[in-house]
C-alpha positions, -999 to +999 in steps of 0.1 A: +000+000+000+014+034-010+021+058+019+024+089-003+002+118+005-022+125-024-027+162-021-059+178-035-044+207-054-077+218-070-097+221-038-091+259-034-104+264-070-136+245-060-144+259-026-119+286-018-102+266+009-071+246+002-064+212+017-046+213+051-020+187+060-033+169+090-002+155+108-018+138+138-019+103+124+010+106+099+046+095+106+074+120+106+086+105+073+052+110+057+051+146+069+086+152+056+078+137+022+046+158+019+063+190+029+092+184+005+069+177-024+047+207-017+077+230-013+091+218-046+057+226-062+057+261-046+024+253-028+015+271+005-001+248+030-013+248+066-002+219+087-024+210+117-019+187+148+019+188+145+030+183+181+064+192+194+077+157+195+069+150+158+081+184+147+114+177+164+117+144+145+116+163+111+148+169+093+165+203+097+159+212+061+122+206+064+118+224+098+136+254+082+107+256+057+080+259+083+066+287+104+058+265+135+037+273+165+039+247+193+009+260+213-016+256+185+003+227+170+002+243+136+028+251+110+027+270+077+047+261+046+053+293+026+044+329+035+021+338+064+002+368+050-006+399+069-043+403+076-060+423+048-087+438+071-092+446+108-105+417+128-139+405+116-140+374+138-141+371+175-128+340+191-141+337+227-132+310+252-149+299+283-116+292+300-079+297+295-076+259+291-094+263+258-068+286+243-049+259+224-080+253+203-085+290+199-049+292+187-056+266+160-086+286+148-066+319+148-037+304+129-061+289+103-077+323+098-042+339+096-033+315+068-062+330+048-052+366+056-080+370+083-072+382+117-092+375+148-096+390+183-093+365+210-112+370+243-103+344+268-118+332+301-154+345+297-171+314+311-205+315+328-192+307+362-183+344+363-211+357+341-200+393+346-170+387+324-191+378+294-216+406+300-188+432+301-178+421+266-213+419+251-212+454+235-179+446+219-189+411+207-220+423+188-197+443+165-181+411+149-198+395+119-189+360+132-181+346+166-162+314+173-172+302+208-149+276+225-158+258+257-155+225+275-169+214+309-207+213+307-209+236+276-233+261+291-213+289+275-228+283+241-264+287+251-257+318+273-237+335+245-264+325+219-290+342+241-271+374+244-259+382+208-275+377+174-243+372+155-236+339+137-220+317+164-198+286+157-195+264+188-164+244+194-167+219+223-134+211+238-122+181+257-115+202+288-131+189+320-133+165+348-151+131+351-181+129+328-172+162+311-137+149+301-133+142+264-157+169+253-189+149+247-209+167+274-200+200+258-208+187+224-242+175+234-249+208+251-240+227+219-261+204+197-290+206+222-288+243+229-321+262+233-304+292+217-315+289+180-291+289+151-259+279+167-236+260+144-215+232+159-182+216+148-165+186+162-146+184+196-114+205+197-118+214+160-105+249+159-095+244+123-130+234+112-145+264+131-122+288+113-131+273+079-168+276+087-162+313+097-145+319+064-174+305+044-198+328+063-176+358+057-169+352+021-206+343+014-202+338-024-173+363-028-146+337-021-111+338-035-105+314-064-072+302-052-049+304-021-019+285-035 
């Protein structure tokens, strides 16, 4: 069985979003081969779930090609563009423990020249923190909300602002909340109407959903 990565080079022409290189289940050798091939072709690419251990196992020549961020476990092959507009997306987290997922979302947006404003630790256990930010939050066209534990954050936020909200449940929590399924079910079962939900810890997917909402038919034809 071939272990080569078959990259989808035409994806950006079809949907405006290029394929990302998910590194979580790939070996260092597979990541190296893919990066080397894409660099030879002159293709920009976002790498996700590249942890520090695997990054350290890559060859020096490959690491030199990457803009790596250990906190979000992302890397960029090629240029990392400056944002073309002021922040149009707010990324809000219930706790500081959710910031790694927020970082993945922010780096994904940055790859597409979109900046985001991150507001951390606004969880409902101290509701005043969220209420103090409400007037600021309503100014953003899209909000990415990130929370673990019991996931109450999504419903409360969805009842306070009318912006499109993309909920990202995280695996942060104790006992029955550990693993993120409680937060996922809370987001899916929210009584606040119209909340969009992505998979557990999926900051990348949330950022891509936010971009689709922002572009709304006026998407770029290519990001390579």
